[in-house]
N, C-alpha and C positions, 0 to 999 in steps of 0.2 A: 702478401701479394708481391710478385717480382716486378721490378721496374723495367719498362721497355720503352724504346723510342717509338714515337708515333707522329703521324701527320694529322692535323685537325683542320676542318673547314667549317665555316658558318656562313649562312645566307639569311638576310632579313626577309620576312614575308610581309608585304604591304597590301592594303586594300586598294580599291580603285582611286581613292582620294589621296593615296600615299601614306595613310596612317599605318603605323606598325601594328601588325596583328600577332606576330610571333617570330621565332627564329628557328631555323633548321640547323642542326649541327651533326657532325659525324667525326669519328676518330678511326684511323687505320694504322695498325701496327706496321712498322717497316719490315718486320720479318714476314708478314703476310704478303707484302708486295714482292719480296724476293721469291717466295713460294709460287706466287702467281706467274712471275716472269719465267721461272724455271720450268713450270708445267707447260706454259704456252710454247716455249722454245722446244721442249721435248715432243709435244704433240705435233709440231710442224717441222721437226728435224732441222732446227735452225737456232738462232739467237734472238733474244728480246732485250731491248734497251729502254730505259726511262730517262728523259732529259728534262731539265728545268725549263719552263716556258720562257722566263725572262732572261736567263743566263746562258742557256744552251749547254749547261754543265751536265755531265752524266751523273745521275742520282743513283741508279742501280742498273744492273744487267744480269742476264742469266749466264754470261760467259764464265764468271768465277764459280758458278754452281754446276757447271756441266758434268763434273766428275762425280757429283753426289747422286 
């Protein structure tokens, strides 16, 4: 299996009393995010950007993918 960079997110699921019932989790490959941004930009004849919520730093954009 090829190693790839990904983003992971988890969220606890609690019952009404606050007792932990389980955990939801997901992983998204960074390459998948680039593909999504590129397709979105192409479909709307523009550019798409993804910025970090806390830092405002650009994480990814369709701009460098426009020629593909």
